[in-house]
C-alpha positions as CSV (number, residue, x, y, z in Angstrom):
1,X,-0.3,17.0,-5.4
2,X,-3.2,14.8,-6.3
3,X,-6.4,16.6,-5.1
4,X,-8.5,13.4,-5.3
5,X,-6.2,11.6,-3.0
6,X,-6.4,14.4,-0.4
7,X,-10.2,14.4,-0.5
8,X,-10.3,10.6,0.0
9,X,-7.9,10.8,2.9
10,X,-10.5,12.7,5.0
11,X,-13.5,10.7,3.9
12,X,-14.8,7.8,6.0
13,X,-14.0,4.3,4.8
14,X,-17.7,3.4,4.6
15,X,-18.3,6.1,2.0
16,X,-15.6,4.7,-0.4
17,X,-15.2,0.9,0.3
18,X,-13.4,0.3,-3.0
19,X,-10.8,2.8,-2.2
20,X,-10.3,1.2,1.3
21,X,-9.9,-2.2,-0.4
22,X,-7.4,-0.9,-2.8
23,X,-5.4,0.7,0.0
24,X,-5.3,-2.6,1.9
25,X,-4.3,-4.5,-1.2
26,X,-1.5,-2.0,-2.0
27,X,-0.3,-2.2,1.6
28,X,0.0,-6.0,1.3
29,X,1.9,-5.7,-2.0
30,X,4.4,-3.3,-0.5
31,X,4.8,-5.5,2.5
32,X,5.5,-8.5,0.3
33,X,8.0,-6.5,-1.8
34,X,9.9,-5.3,1.4
35,X,10.0,-8.9,2.6
36,X,11.5,-10.1,-0.6
37,X,14.0,-7.3,-0.7
38,X,15.1,-8.1,2.9
39,X,15.3,-11.8,2.1
40,X,17.4,-11.2,-1.0
41,X,19.7,-8.8,0.9
42,X,20.3,-11.3,3.7
43,X,21.3,-14.1,1.3
44,X,23.9,-11.9,-0.5
45,X,22.3,-12.1,-3.9
46,X,22.4,-8.3,-4.5
């Protein structure tokens, strides 16, 4: 387990704004990936 990630999970966002921005960016990337997977599965291209 990544100990740095565990420490950041309990720290307030205002103490680590870059990490908060990265988490938001990663969430958007994962959301976009899921959307494309769902779209491709619906069209029968898989």
